[in-house]
Every structure is written in structure tokens, then in C-alpha cells.
N, C-alpha and C positions, 0 to 999 in steps of 0.2 A: 877637535877645536882649540884654537889657542887660548881662548878663555877659559875653558875646562881645564887646560894642561897649567895655566896659572894657577887656578883655584886649588887643582890638586897639589901643587907644588905648596901653597898657603897651608893648606889642610896638613901635610907632612912636616911642615915647619913650626907646628904648635910646641909650647912647652908642657910641662907635666900640668901646671895650672890651666891649661886649655887656652893660654893668652900666647902671645908673640914678643919676641925680641927684633932687634934689627938684624939680627943673623940667625939661622936657624937654630945655632947652639947658643945663642946668646940668652940673658937674662929678659924675663917678661918686662916689657916696658909700655908706657901709655899710647904714645903716637903710632910705633908699628900696629898694635893690637886694635886700636880704634880704626886706623886705616885698613887691616882686613876685614872689619867687621862691614865698612861700607864696601869693601868688594865682594860681599854675599856669604862671609864665614859667619857661621852661628856664634854669636857674642858670648863671651865667659862672663854671665851678669854679676856672679858671686866676686870673680876677681875685681871686675871693673867697680863693683861697690865698695870693696875693701882696700883696693890698691890707693897708692898716693899718686894721682894721675899727674900732679904738679901743672905745668903750663898746657899740658895736652887735655886739660879739662876745657880748654875755650874751643875745642874741636870736637869734643864728645858728642853734644846734643845733634851735632850736623851728621856725624857719622851714625849715630843710632836712630835716625829719624827713621819712621817706618817699623821699628823694630817693636812690635805690640807687647811681646812678653818684658820689655825692657822699659815701658813706658812710665812707671814710676820712679826709675832711677834716673831716666831723662829728664824728669820734671825738676828733680833735685838737682841734676847737672846745669839746667836752664838758669835755676836760682843762683847757683855760683857765678857762671858767668855774667848775671846781672850785678853781683855785688862785686866781684873783681873789676879793680880798675887801676889804671897808672896815675901817677903824680905830674903835676904841671910841670913843664919844663922852667926850670930858673936861668939857664942860658941862654942869650939870644941867638935867634938864627933865622935863616932864610924859610921859616916854618911859623904856625901859629901855635904857640907853646901852651897856649891856655885851653886847647882843645884835648880832651881826655879820651884817651882810647883804651887800649890793654896794654899790658907789658909782658916779658917773660919771667920776671920775678917781682913777686909783691912790692910796691910802694918805690918804682922805678920808673924810667921814661917810658913814653909811647912808644911802641915798634910797630912796624907795619904789618908782618905777618900776623901776631897774636889780634891786632885789632881786625885784620880780614876774617880770621878763624871766630872771633868773638860776633861778628856783625852775619856772618854765615849762618852761625849757629842760632842766633836769635831770629833772624828773618825765617829760616827754616822752622822755627818753633812758633810762628805765628805772631812775632814781637817786631814786625817790621816797620811799626808806627811808634814804637817806644824811644824814651829819649835818648837813651845809651845806643840804640841802632843809628837814629838820626846823627847824633854827635860822630858815633864812628864812622858813617859814611862821610861827614865833612873831613874828619881826620884824613881819610884815604883820599880825597878829593885834594887836599892841602898838601899831602905828601908826593904826589904825581911828579915824577922827574919831567924835564923839558925833553926828552926822548920819547915820553909818552908810557914808560914803563915805570916801576917802583924799585928804589933801593931800599934796604932794610930798615933804615931809620929817617933820613930826611932827603930832600932833593937836591940839596946844593950844601957845601961847607965852605965859610968864608968866601962867597961869591963864586965860587966853582961848582958847576954842574956836575952831580954824580950820576953815572948810568944806571939805568934799571937792570933787574935780574928778572930773566925769562920765566923762572918757575915761579917767583915770588908774584909776578905781573898776573900769572894765570890763577893764582889764590885770591889776589884781588879781584879779578874778573868774575870768578865766582861768587864773591860777597856782593858785588855791586848789582842792580836792578839793570835791566837793558835800556832803561831811560836815562841812565846816570850820565852827566854830561862828559866823564872822564873816558867813557867807553871807546869812542871812535878811534882816537889816538891810541889808546892802549892797544887795540887790536891792529893798528899800523905798525906798533913796536915789536908785537908778538909774531909778525911775520917771520921775523929773525930767526924764530925756532927752526926753521928748515936747515940753517948753517949751523946751529947748536944743537944737534938732534940728541940731546940725553935723555934716558927714558922719563925723568922727571919733567924735564921741559915739555917733551912731546905728550906725555899723559896729561899735564895741566892745561896745555894748549887745545887737546881736544874736547877735554870734558868744559874748558870756559867758552870755546867755538860752539858747542851745542847748546849749553845753558842761554847763549844769546842769539840761538837761532841761525848761526852761521855753518858754513860747510868747512869742514877740516879736511879738504880734499889733498890727498897725498900723505897725510900725517900718519894713517894708519899704518900704511907700508913701511913707513920709517920705524915705527914703534916696533912692528912685527918682527924687522930685521934685527931686534936688540934681543929678543927672547932667546934663553940659552935652550939648548936641547933638553933638558929635564922639565923645562916648563916655566921657570923662573926668570927674573929679571936683575939676578945678583944679590939682592938684599930683601928682607921683608916689605919695608915701606915701599921701595919702588915697583916691587912685584905687584903689592895691593893697590897702588895708583894705576898701574898699568892694566889691571883686572878690571878696576871702575872704569877705564876709558874704554876698553873693548866691549864691557857690558854696555855702556852707553851708545857706542856705535851700531852694537847690534838691536838698540831700539829698547833696550831694559832700563827700568826705573833705576838711576844711582841717587844716593842719598846726597851727595855732594852737589848735584845739579837741582837748583830749584825750579819748581814750575812757573 
């Protein structure tokens, strides 16, 4: 089966610490390790406890959701997510700079992807009603581009609309509840994934569709066409996301897809 082949590839790509790099022979890093855990790989709990996960900390509680053995670690990571925050934007723009989400580096500007990760982790940890989650959702609504997707930082610059990114819009949709007003237009934008069928775009579009009760018709075949003969999808992070999508399509629970 394609899912088992992808998982076998991930297992073979582990580092000596039991973690993962972006490439099989690369140094262990937070994001690929966490995504591999979300794809069903056993988590290297000691490495995750001791490593500097940096901005990947924001995604950690989401990827470790349901890992009973890592419940204490996950609780500590949730507290980190609650504590971390960006700074208000001092430069005026076509957005509400007073809304505080999350950032890539401490004490910098609110960015869309870290904010989506923070909201996803907090909602998955039962903090959907927390003030940080509420404001994070406001940030995501405020930063939606006119085409329905999301750009990395702002929806426009100097009055010029910026286009959304498909993979990033998939992450945002995973963070948004079904009833969020930004959802319908976002899925109209996500239809473009059929014309830009990268592994990351397809995997996140499939996960977002299933998370919102929508049928990702045809996307599975496009994703499977990108699988290499060895079972991987080029890089660890892409293979892990593809494995998450294949597992969700098979009806299995995926920690990145909120109930």
C-alpha cells in the first residue's frame, strides 16, 4: 500500500537520535521530526524534550496530539505556545497591526503560517476558547487575500493585492473551524491546486478538505502520481505530509485534522 511504503521510507530516514532531518542524510530538525510523528512514526520523546525546536514549537502540540506517552511534554509545549507572541506592527498597512498572533522569531512581526500553527495547536489542545486562539483567528481573517487565499504576511502592499499561496492556505484552513466566515472563499481559492499539484499543495489541500467535511475528489490520484518508486516524496517533510493525507483518506485519525 502507498501509505505503508511512505511510512517505511520515513522509518528508514531516521537519524541516529531517532529524529528526522529534511533529507535522509541531514541533521535532525524540529519541523520534519514533528511532521513524521504526525504521520504515525513513533516520536523521539527524549530528543524532542532536549532539542531547540525554535519556531517548530508552535506546531509541536498539534503533531503530538493523541501521543499518550508524550502527554507531559505536550502540556509543556502548549504552555510555550501560549507564552510566545509577536509584536504589534508599527508600519501602517492594509491590515490590523494591533492584532497579535505568532512569529518566526521572537519579538518580530505577526506572520500567517506561525499563527496558523499556533491556532491549530491550541484548538487541538482544548484551548479553542482561549483569548490567544480568538485573536489568532482574527489575525487569520484579517490577513486573507482578496483571492481567498493567504500570503505569508499581509494581504496587500501599498494598495496592491498580494496572491495567496496554496500550501499556506491549506495550513490556515486546518486551523480554522468549519463555521469561520473565511472558509468558503478559501476553498474556492484552493481549487487551483489541481493546476499546481505539488506534494505539499496536494497533501495540505486533502487534509484541509477532509477536516472541513469536503470531498477531495481526484486529489489522491494526483498525490500518488508524485510518489517515488522507493515510497518517498523527495524530502522528509513532504513525505510526512503525504503520509498524513493518505492516512486521512484511508479513514485513519490524523492529529493535524481536528474533529
